[in-house]
C-alpha positions as CSV (number, residue, x, y, z in Angstrom):
1,M,0.1,0.3,0.3
2,N,1.2,3.5,-1.1
3,K,2.3,6.0,1.5
4,P,0.2,9.4,1.1
5,H,1.9,12.4,0.2
6,P,3.1,14.3,2.9
7,F,0.9,17.8,2.6
8,Q,1.9,20.7,0.5
9,P,1.2,24.0,1.9
10,G,-0.3,26.5,-0.5
11,W,3.3,28.5,-1.1
12,R,2.9,31.0,-4.0
13,T,4.7,29.5,-7.5
14,R,3.3,32.1,-10.5
15,Q,4.4,35.2,-10.5
16,P,2.6,38.6,-9.9
17,L,0.1,40.0,-12.5
18,E,1.2,42.6,-14.2
19,K,0.5,46.2,-13.0
20,S,-0.9,44.4,-9.6
21,W,-0.4,45.5,-6.1
22,R,1.4,42.4,-5.8
23,S,4.6,42.8,-8.2
24,I,4.8,46.3,-5.9
25,F,5.5,44.5,-2.5
26,K,6.8,41.1,-3.4
27,W,10.4,40.8,-2.9
28,G,13.2,40.5,-5.5
29,A,12.4,39.4,-8.5
30,P,8.9,38.0,-10.4
31,D,9.8,34.7,-11.3
32,Q,11.9,33.5,-8.2
33,F,10.5,32.0,-4.7
34,K,12.2,30.7,-1.7
35,H,9.6,28.4,0.4
36,P,10.2,27.4,4.4
37,N,11.4,23.7,3.9
38,A,10.0,21.0,6.2
39,G,11.6,21.6,9.4
40,L,11.3,25.2,9.7
41,Y,7.8,24.6,8.2
42,T,7.2,22.3,11.3
43,L,8.4,24.8,13.4
44,L,6.4,27.5,12.9
45,K,3.2,25.4,13.0
46,N,4.1,24.1,16.3
47,S,4.8,27.8,17.3
48,F,2.1,29.9,16.7
49,G,-0.4,26.6,17.4
50,L,-1.1,26.0,13.5
51,D,-1.8,22.9,11.9
52,D,-1.6,22.2,8.1
53,A,-5.5,23.6,7.2
54,D,-4.1,26.9,8.0
55,F,-1.9,26.7,5.2
56,K,-4.2,25.6,2.1
57,T,-5.3,28.9,1.1
58,P,-3.5,31.9,0.7
59,Q,-5.0,35.5,2.2
60,R,-4.8,38.6,0.0
61,E,-2.4,37.6,-2.4
62,G,-2.8,41.4,-4.4
63,D,-3.5,40.0,-7.2
64,E,-5.9,43.0,-8.0
65,T,-4.6,45.8,-10.3
66,V,-3.4,49.0,-8.7
67,L,-6.4,51.5,-9.7
68,L,-6.6,54.7,-7.6
69,G,-10.0,55.8,-8.4
70,D,-10.4,59.3,-6.1
71,T,-7.4,58.3,-4.1
72,C,-4.5,60.7,-3.6
73,P,-5.5,62.9,-7.3
74,P,-2.0,64.8,-8.1
75,Q,-1.6,68.4,-7.2
76,L,0.8,69.7,-9.4
77,T,-0.7,72.3,-11.9
78,D,-0.4,71.2,-16.2
79,D,2.2,73.9,-16.5
80,Q,4.4,73.2,-13.8
81,V,4.2,69.2,-15.3
82,K,5.1,70.7,-19.1
83,T,8.3,72.6,-17.5
84,L,8.9,69.3,-15.7
85,E,8.6,67.4,-19.4
86,N,10.6,69.7,-21.4
87,I,14.1,69.3,-18.7
88,V,13.6,65.3,-19.2
89,G,11.4,64.4,-21.9
90,K,7.8,63.4,-22.1
91,E,9.2,59.8,-22.6
92,N,10.9,60.3,-18.7
93,I,7.8,60.8,-17.0
94,T,5.0,59.2,-15.8
95,G,1.9,59.5,-13.5
96,D,-0.2,56.6,-14.1
97,D,-1.8,55.0,-10.7
98,Y,0.4,52.2,-10.9
99,S,4.2,54.1,-11.3
100,R,3.2,56.5,-8.6
101,V,2.0,53.5,-6.1
102,K,5.5,51.8,-7.1
103,F,7.7,54.1,-6.6
104,S,6.5,55.9,-3.3
105,Y,6.2,52.7,-1.6
106,G,9.5,50.9,-0.3
107,K,9.6,47.5,1.6
108,T,8.5,48.4,5.7
109,M,6.0,45.6,6.6
110,E,3.6,48.7,7.4
111,E,3.9,49.7,3.6
112,I,3.4,45.8,2.9
113,Y,0.2,45.6,5.4
114,D,-0.8,48.7,3.4
115,L,-0.5,47.4,-0.3
116,R,-1.9,44.0,0.4
117,D,-4.8,46.0,1.6
118,G,-4.8,48.5,-2.1
119,N,-5.2,51.2,0.9
120,V,-2.4,53.9,0.1
121,D,-1.8,57.4,0.5
122,H,1.0,59.9,0.7
123,L,2.0,59.4,-3.0
124,C,4.1,61.0,-5.2
125,D,2.3,63.0,-7.6
126,L,4.5,62.5,-10.5
127,V,7.7,59.9,-11.4
128,I,10.7,61.6,-13.0
129,H,13.0,59.4,-14.4
130,P,16.4,62.2,-15.1
131,R,18.6,61.1,-17.8
132,D,21.9,62.8,-15.7
133,A,23.3,65.5,-13.3
134,M,22.3,68.2,-15.6
135,D,18.2,67.2,-15.4
136,V,18.6,66.7,-11.5
137,Q,20.2,70.3,-11.4
138,N,17.2,72.0,-13.5
139,I,14.6,69.8,-11.8
140,V,16.1,70.7,-8.6
141,R,16.1,74.2,-9.4
142,F,12.6,74.1,-10.7
143,A,10.9,72.6,-7.9
144,N,12.7,74.6,-5.4
145,Q,11.4,77.8,-7.1
146,E,7.9,76.2,-7.3
147,N,7.5,74.9,-3.9
148,I,7.5,71.3,-5.0
149,P,8.3,68.5,-2.4
150,V,11.4,66.7,-3.9
151,Y,12.2,62.3,-3.6
152,V,14.5,60.3,-4.8
153,F,13.6,56.2,-5.2
154,G,16.8,54.4,-5.8
155,G,16.5,50.3,-6.0
156,G,13.2,50.6,-3.9
157,S,14.4,48.5,-0.8
158,S,14.2,50.9,2.2
159,V,13.1,49.7,5.0
160,T,12.4,52.7,7.0
161,L,9.8,54.7,5.5
162,G,12.8,56.6,3.5
163,L,10.7,56.3,0.3
164,R,7.5,58.3,1.2
165,P,6.6,61.3,-0.7
166,I,4.5,62.3,2.8
167,K,3.6,65.6,1.2
168,G,3.3,64.8,-2.6
169,G,5.2,66.0,-5.4
170,I,7.8,64.2,-7.4
171,T,9.8,61.2,-7.3
172,L,13.3,61.0,-8.9
173,V,14.2,57.1,-9.7
174,M,17.3,57.5,-10.2
175,S,18.2,53.4,-11.5
176,T,16.7,54.4,-15.1
177,H,19.4,55.9,-16.6
178,M,22.0,56.9,-14.0
179,N,23.7,53.9,-13.3
180,R,27.1,54.4,-15.3
181,I,30.5,53.6,-14.6
182,L,31.9,57.5,-15.0
183,E,35.6,56.8,-14.5
184,F,37.6,54.2,-13.1
185,N,41.1,54.8,-11.9
186,E,43.7,51.6,-10.7
187,T,46.5,53.9,-9.9
188,N,44.5,55.1,-7.2
189,Q,41.9,52.2,-6.9
190,T,39.3,54.0,-6.8
191,V,35.8,53.9,-9.2
192,T,33.4,57.1,-9.4
193,V,29.7,56.0,-10.4
194,E,26.3,57.3,-10.9
195,S,24.3,56.9,-7.9
196,G,21.9,54.7,-9.3
197,M,23.3,51.7,-10.5
198,M,22.8,48.7,-8.7
199,G,24.7,46.5,-6.6
200,P,24.9,43.4,-9.1
201,D,25.7,45.6,-12.3
202,F,28.2,47.4,-10.2
203,E,30.1,44.2,-9.1
204,K,30.2,42.3,-12.7
205,S,32.1,45.6,-14.0
206,L,34.7,45.6,-11.7
207,N,34.8,41.8,-11.8
208,R,35.4,42.4,-15.7
209,A,37.7,45.3,-15.0
210,P,40.6,44.1,-17.2
211,S,38.6,43.4,-20.4
212,L,36.4,46.9,-19.3
213,F,38.8,49.6,-18.0
214,K,42.0,47.5,-19.4
215,A,42.8,46.5,-15.8
216,G,45.6,44.4,-14.5
217,C,43.3,42.6,-12.3
218,P,39.8,42.2,-11.5
219,Y,38.3,44.3,-9.1
220,T,35.8,43.9,-6.0
221,C,33.2,46.9,-4.3
222,G,33.4,45.0,-1.1
223,H,29.6,45.6,-0.5
224,F,27.0,43.1,-0.4
225,P,24.2,44.1,1.9
226,Q,21.4,41.3,1.9
227,S,19.8,43.6,-0.2
228,F,22.3,43.7,-2.9
229,E,20.5,42.3,-6.1
230,F,17.9,45.3,-5.8
231,S,19.6,48.1,-4.0
232,S,21.7,50.9,-5.9
233,V,25.1,52.3,-5.0
234,G,23.7,56.0,-4.3
235,G,21.2,54.4,-1.6
236,W,24.2,52.4,0.4
237,I,25.6,55.5,1.2
238,V,23.0,57.8,2.0
239,T,21.4,55.1,4.5
240,K,24.9,54.7,5.8
241,G,24.7,50.8,4.8
242,S,26.6,47.7,5.7
243,G,27.1,44.5,3.7
244,Q,27.5,40.7,4.3
245,M,32.1,41.9,4.6
246,S,31.9,44.9,5.9
247,S,34.2,43.6,8.9
248,Y,36.6,43.2,6.5
249,Y,36.3,45.8,4.4
250,G,34.4,48.8,6.0
251,D,31.0,49.9,5.7
252,A,29.4,51.8,2.5
253,C,30.5,54.8,4.1
254,D,34.0,53.7,5.0
255,L,33.9,53.7,1.2
256,V,33.7,56.9,0.1
257,V,36.7,58.7,-1.1
258,S,34.5,61.7,-2.4
259,Q,30.8,63.2,-3.6
260,E,28.4,65.1,-6.0
261,Y,25.6,66.7,-4.6
262,V,22.6,68.7,-5.9
263,T,21.2,70.8,-3.4
264,P,18.7,73.9,-3.6
265,T,21.1,76.2,-2.8
266,G,23.8,75.0,-5.5
267,S,26.2,71.7,-6.6
268,F,29.2,70.8,-5.0
269,K,32.0,67.9,-5.8
270,T,34.1,67.2,-2.3
271,H,37.9,66.5,-3.1
272,A,39.2,63.1,-4.2
273,Y,41.9,63.0,-1.3
274,P,42.8,60.4,0.7
275,A,43.2,61.9,4.0
276,T,42.7,66.1,4.5
277,A,42.8,68.2,7.7
278,T,40.7,71.0,6.7
279,G,38.2,71.2,9.4
280,P,35.0,69.5,9.6
281,L,34.6,67.5,6.2
282,V,31.0,68.3,4.2
283,N,31.8,64.5,2.7
284,D,31.4,62.9,5.9
285,I,28.0,65.3,6.6
286,M,26.8,64.1,3.5
287,K,26.8,60.4,4.5
288,G,23.4,59.6,5.6
289,S,21.7,62.3,4.8
290,E,18.7,60.2,2.7
291,G,17.7,63.0,0.5
292,S,17.3,65.5,3.2
293,F,19.7,67.8,2.2
294,G,20.0,66.9,-1.6
295,I,20.3,64.7,-4.3
296,L,23.4,62.5,-4.2
297,V,24.4,62.3,-8.0
298,S,27.5,60.3,-8.0
299,V,30.2,58.9,-5.7
300,T,33.7,58.1,-6.1
301,L,34.6,55.0,-4.4
302,K,37.5,52.7,-3.1
303,I,37.7,49.4,-5.0
304,F,39.7,46.1,-3.6
305,R,41.7,42.9,-5.7
306,F,39.1,40.5,-6.5
307,M,40.7,37.4,-5.4
308,P,37.8,34.3,-4.0
309,G,40.3,31.7,-4.4
310,N,41.7,32.6,-1.7
311,R,38.9,32.6,1.0
312,K,38.9,29.9,3.6
313,K,35.5,29.0,4.9
314,F,35.1,28.2,8.6
315,S,31.8,27.5,11.2
316,F,32.2,26.9,15.0
317,I,29.7,25.7,17.4
318,F,30.0,27.0,20.9
319,P,28.2,25.7,24.3
320,D,26.6,29.0,24.6
321,W,25.8,32.8,23.5
322,E,28.5,33.9,26.3
323,H,31.3,31.6,24.4
324,A,30.3,33.0,21.4
325,V,30.3,36.4,21.9
326,K,34.0,36.3,23.5
327,A,35.3,34.5,20.9
328,C,33.9,37.3,18.3
329,R,35.5,40.1,20.8
330,D,38.5,38.4,20.8
331,I,39.4,37.8,17.1
332,S,38.0,42.1,16.3
333,Q,40.6,43.3,18.9
334,G,43.8,40.8,17.8
335,E,44.8,42.6,15.3
336,F,45.8,39.9,13.4
337,G,43.2,40.9,10.4
338,M,39.7,40.2,10.1
339,P,37.7,37.7,7.9
340,S,35.4,39.3,5.5
341,V,32.5,37.4,6.7
342,L,31.9,36.9,10.7
343,R,28.6,35.6,12.6
344,I,27.1,34.4,15.8
345,S,23.5,33.1,15.8
346,D,22.6,33.4,19.2
347,P,20.8,30.2,20.6
348,E,17.0,30.7,19.0
349,E,18.6,31.9,15.8
350,T,20.9,28.9,16.0
351,F,18.0,26.6,16.6
352,V,15.8,28.0,13.6
353,G,18.8,28.0,11.5
354,L,19.4,24.6,11.7
355,K,16.3,23.8,10.6
356,Q,16.0,26.3,8.0
357,H,19.5,24.8,6.6
358,G,18.5,21.2,6.7
359,I,21.4,20.5,9.0
360,E,19.3,19.4,12.2
361,G,18.9,15.8,12.7
362,G,21.7,14.9,10.0
363,I,25.0,13.7,10.6
364,L,26.5,17.0,11.5
365,D,23.8,18.1,13.9
366,T,24.2,14.1,15.6
367,Y,28.0,14.9,16.0
368,I,27.2,18.1,17.6
369,T,25.1,17.0,20.4
370,A,27.5,13.8,20.9
371,R,29.9,16.5,21.6
372,G,28.0,17.9,24.5
373,Y,27.0,20.9,22.8
374,K,23.1,21.4,23.9
375,G,20.0,22.5,22.2
376,G,18.1,25.6,23.3
377,Q,22.1,26.7,24.7
378,R,24.4,26.5,21.8
379,C,25.5,28.5,19.3
380,L,26.8,28.9,15.7
381,M,29.5,31.0,13.9
382,I,30.4,30.9,10.3
383,G,32.7,33.1,8.5
384,H,34.9,33.4,5.4
385,T,38.1,34.8,5.2
386,E,39.5,37.4,2.5
387,G,42.5,38.8,0.6
388,E,46.1,38.3,-0.5
389,K,46.5,34.2,-0.5
390,N,49.2,34.4,2.7
391,F,46.8,36.9,4.5
392,S,43.6,34.9,4.2
393,H,45.2,32.1,5.7
394,H,46.8,33.4,8.4
395,V,43.5,35.2,9.6
396,Y,42.3,32.0,9.0
397,R,44.6,30.2,11.0
398,T,44.6,32.4,14.1
399,L,41.0,33.0,14.3
400,K,40.7,28.7,14.3
401,K,42.7,29.1,17.3
402,I,40.7,31.8,19.2
403,C,37.8,29.8,18.7
404,K,39.2,26.5,20.0
405,T,40.5,28.6,23.0
406,N,37.0,30.1,23.6
407,Q,35.1,25.9,23.5
408,G,34.2,26.4,20.0
409,L,34.0,23.2,18.1
410,S,34.9,23.4,14.0
411,L,32.2,21.9,11.8
412,T,34.2,22.8,8.9
413,G,32.9,25.0,5.8
414,Y,29.8,23.6,5.1
415,P,27.6,25.3,6.9
416,V,29.0,28.3,5.2
417,T,28.2,27.1,1.9
418,K,24.5,26.5,3.4
419,W,24.3,30.0,4.3
420,E,25.8,31.6,0.8
421,K,23.0,29.7,-1.1
422,G,20.4,31.6,0.7
423,K,22.0,34.7,1.6
424,Y,20.1,36.7,-1.1
425,S,17.1,34.4,-1.1
426,D,16.2,34.0,2.3
427,P,14.1,37.1,2.1
428,Y,11.6,35.6,-0.7
429,M,10.0,33.8,2.1
430,R,8.6,36.6,3.3
431,E,5.9,36.5,1.1
432,D,5.2,32.6,2.2
433,L,4.5,33.7,5.4
434,N,2.6,36.7,4.9
435,D,0.3,35.3,2.8
436,F,-0.6,32.8,6.0
437,G,-1.1,35.4,8.1
438,I,2.2,35.2,10.1
439,V,4.8,38.4,10.3
440,I,8.3,38.1,9.7
441,D,10.4,41.6,10.5
442,T,13.7,42.8,11.5
443,L,15.4,45.8,13.6
444,E,19.5,46.4,14.1
445,T,21.1,48.3,16.3
446,G,24.9,49.1,17.3
447,V,26.3,48.4,20.4
448,S,29.7,48.2,22.3
449,W,31.0,45.1,24.0
450,D,30.6,46.1,27.6
451,N,27.1,46.8,26.9
452,L,25.9,44.2,24.0
453,M,24.5,41.4,26.9
454,N,22.2,44.3,28.7
455,V,20.7,45.2,24.7
456,H,20.3,41.6,23.9
457,E,18.9,40.5,26.9
458,K,16.2,43.7,27.6
459,V,15.1,43.7,23.6
460,R,14.9,39.6,23.4
461,A,12.8,39.8,26.7
462,F,10.3,42.2,25.3
463,V,9.4,40.3,22.3
464,K,9.2,37.2,24.1
465,S,6.8,38.8,26.5
466,R,4.4,38.0,23.4
467,P,2.9,35.3,23.2
468,Q,4.1,33.3,20.7
469,T,6.4,34.9,18.8
470,L,9.8,34.1,17.7
471,C,13.1,36.1,18.5
472,L,16.0,35.6,16.3
473,T,19.5,37.1,16.8
474,H,22.8,37.5,15.3
475,C,25.7,39.9,15.3
476,S,27.3,40.6,11.7
477,H,29.3,43.2,11.6
478,F,32.6,43.6,14.0
479,Y,34.5,46.3,14.9
480,P,37.2,46.0,18.1
481,Q,34.6,49.0,20.2
482,G,31.5,46.7,19.5
483,T,29.1,44.9,16.8
484,N,25.7,44.8,15.7
485,L,22.5,43.0,17.0
486,Y,20.1,42.1,14.3
487,F,16.7,40.8,15.9
488,I,14.3,38.7,13.3
489,F,10.6,38.7,14.8
490,I,8.2,36.7,13.5
491,G,4.7,36.5,15.0
492,Q,0.7,36.6,14.1
493,F,-0.5,40.2,14.4
494,S,-4.3,41.0,13.7
495,N,-4.3,44.0,11.7
496,R,-1.4,47.1,10.9
497,D,-2.1,48.8,14.5
498,E,-1.1,46.0,16.6
499,Y,2.0,45.3,14.6
500,K,3.3,49.1,14.3
501,T,3.0,48.9,18.4
502,F,4.8,46.6,18.8
503,Q,7.5,47.2,16.6
504,E,7.8,51.1,18.0
505,N,7.9,48.9,21.5
506,I,11.1,47.3,20.6
507,I,12.8,50.3,18.8
508,D,11.8,51.9,22.1
509,H,13.6,48.9,24.3
510,I,16.7,49.2,22.3
511,E,16.9,52.8,22.7
512,T,16.3,52.9,26.3
513,S,19.3,49.6,27.3
514,G,21.9,51.9,25.5
515,G,21.2,50.9,21.6
516,S,21.9,52.7,18.6
517,L,18.4,53.5,16.8
518,S,19.8,52.1,13.6
519,H,23.4,50.5,12.7
520,H,22.8,50.2,9.1
521,H,19.2,50.2,7.7
522,G,19.1,54.3,8.6
523,V,16.6,56.3,9.4
524,G,13.7,57.5,7.3
525,K,10.7,58.5,8.6
526,M,9.9,55.4,11.1
527,I,12.5,55.5,13.3
528,A,12.7,59.9,13.4
529,P,10.2,59.9,15.7
530,F,12.9,58.8,18.4
531,M,15.7,60.7,16.9
532,E,16.2,64.1,19.7
533,R,15.4,61.7,22.2
534,H,18.6,59.8,21.5
535,L,20.7,62.2,20.1
536,G,19.6,64.8,22.1
537,K,18.6,68.4,21.0
538,E,22.2,69.9,20.2
539,Q,22.7,67.3,17.9
540,M,19.7,67.7,16.2
541,A,19.5,71.3,16.6
542,V,23.3,71.2,14.4
543,L,21.5,68.7,11.9
544,K,18.3,71.1,11.1
545,G,20.7,73.7,10.8
546,L,22.2,71.8,8.2
547,K,19.0,71.3,6.7
548,N,18.2,74.6,6.8
549,H,21.3,75.6,5.0
550,F,21.1,72.8,2.2
551,D,17.0,73.1,1.7
552,P,15.5,76.8,3.3
553,R,12.1,75.5,1.5
554,G,12.1,72.3,3.0
555,I,11.6,70.9,-0.5
556,M,14.2,67.4,-0.4
557,N,12.5,64.3,1.2
558,P,10.4,66.5,3.8
559,G,7.6,64.8,6.2
560,G,10.0,63.5,9.1
561,T,13.1,61.8,7.7
562,L,15.5,62.3,10.3
563,G,13.2,64.0,12.4
564,L,14.4,67.3,10.7
565,D,10.9,68.7,10.3
């Protein structure tokens, strides 16, 4: 007698319909999907008291065509639209319902709730695709004259309400045309690129530097956020992003040599010196400004020789969180070099991660358990080294000794290989979970070593005080003085307001326990209400003074960005 086939949840496997709500809120490529495996699916059912019947029929899939009706009618006059058409060409302006929604929304859970319901507000009046820096200058000059709000859209992966055109106006889409490499300088080991260039195109061009630029070797940008495939170079800089290899290459702002901006009070390009002692640097002031001072049109970045053949993968299991953290602090302060990827997961994330990557229940899991590393306590470290061959191998050998000193058990490079396969695709599971009423979201914070345990304990305690809520935490960006904590929370919420209140309370607990408001996602309009409490009135007064200088009429990304208006 044949055994019945195991139940298959109703995970979505078809592309979103053209110009549908789902085509806007779906993460990533329209034809790509990633579903929870059997182990993770069972965990979700057990965690939320669900059974197979709850995963038969998806809810609110968002396949309806985007039609606004009388919602948010455009406010620009015909004469204003005509002038903008004359600047960029009629073919580079769109004002249809779908375009207005698509380029007004990012990827926060709050926005996804709205898009799934087809309940939108705060839309731009017009979408403009500038062709070059001169177009941007002319647009900003006219917008300032007419007092038209200006917003900027790069890759659209913002998770802080950074793209929301609260006051209508125009949204400039930088990635359509402004996506070129302007100069490759192997002598200085720099590249100048337009801000709208997307991550994969940028990296591919650098990897092909010998054929494209007659360089002596391939190069890399060294910046690989999880949103890499769907984020722009300019977006990395203006939100002060970090990548999965930032512990070695540096955060996005560490890569910046100079920038070119268009502001309502004028345009400028900072000098491309490796260092200079000419007072406070405007180059630094503009990093992380999120379009509130002006528009980044190009940036000169450091580049690095691309030597993937020299990587050494490693993974270790530790008996508990304290030992894993101590090992990472010893590595970060060891002054022997840093691995490019270094990540540690706390016990709950380790438990879920082993299920997600199909390791739990296998030979490796049996081996770990037999060696005394108990489930619910053990913590996983993964990573790899980078750079010149001898350097890379030296870092590997040294960190291996440190891990063993801290009771780490080597698991070879196998878990790293499993992680690499999903490092860009894991976010695709969000839609699967949302389709069945399960919310997965993240918040992250920068912490000093001496306060890491306190922040981790207090934030987790709050998240876990909510019944049937998972809280997975890892550290993934390391410095001699501290690291980050990346909280992933998963639960069921009755509506958008319940979710939003819970999220705001997590932010509150992060801040009151001594963590930074953001480590690498930026501030946007979501975290802005906490800014003055976090920075204090004097620092906020400095930022507001800069805002008043660059944008005296308040047209640049208005509506609460960075808490400046």
